[in-house]
C-alpha positions in Angstrom: 176.9 54.8 -3.2 177.5 57.6 -5.7 177.9 61.2 -4.7 174.4 61.9 -6.1 172.9 59.0 -4.2 174.5 60.3 -1.0 173.1 63.8 -1.6 169.6 62.4 -2.3 169.8 60.4 1.0 170.9 63.5 2.9 167.8 65.3 1.5 165.6 62.4 2.5 167.1 62.5 6.0 166.5 66.2 6.2 162.9 65.8 5.2 162.4 63.1 7.8 163.9 65.2 10.5 161.7 68.2 9.5 158.6 66.1 9.7 159.4 65.6 13.4 157.7 62.2 13.5 160.7 60.2 14.5 161.5 59.1 18.1 164.5 60.5 19.8 166.5 57.3 19.2 165.5 57.2 15.5 166.3 60.9 15.2 169.8 60.4 16.6 170.5 57.4 14.4 169.3 59.2 11.2 171.2 62.4 12.2 174.4 60.4 12.6 173.8 58.8 9.1 173.3 62.2 7.6 176.4 63.7 9.2 178.6 60.8 8.0 177.2 61.1 4.4 177.8 64.9 4.6 181.5 64.3 5.6 181.9 61.8 2.7 180.4 64.3 0.3 182.6 67.1 1.6 185.7 64.9 1.3 184.7 63.9 -2.2 184.3 67.5 -3.2 187.7 68.4 -1.8 189.4 65.6 -3.7 187.5 66.7 -6.9 188.6 70.3 -6.5 192.2 69.0 -6.2 191.9 67.0 -9.4 190.3 70.0 -11.3 193.1 72.2 -10.1 195.7 69.8 -11.3 194.0 69.4 -14.7 193.9 73.2 -15.1 197.6 73.4 -14.3 198.4 70.8 -16.9 196.3 72.5 -19.5 197.6 75.9 -18.8 201.1 74.6 -19.0 200.5 73.0 -22.4 198.9 76.2 -23.7 202.0 78.2 -22.5 204.3 75.7 -24.2 202.4 76.1 -27.5 202.7 79.9 -27.4 206.5 79.6 -27.4 
């Protein structure tokens, strides 16, 4: 499942929870799914931030080398 698909599913889950039409057992199950997806998305964002930081360092270093 892609990041975007996970975010869409979290939104679906949020809407289902807000409708308040689920049983308690269904609510707990879907809440758990949403929390797991949220964790996966947060982890993905952290990894992506690290990659972007590394790319920026590499680009900045190349620009500084060119200035010499």
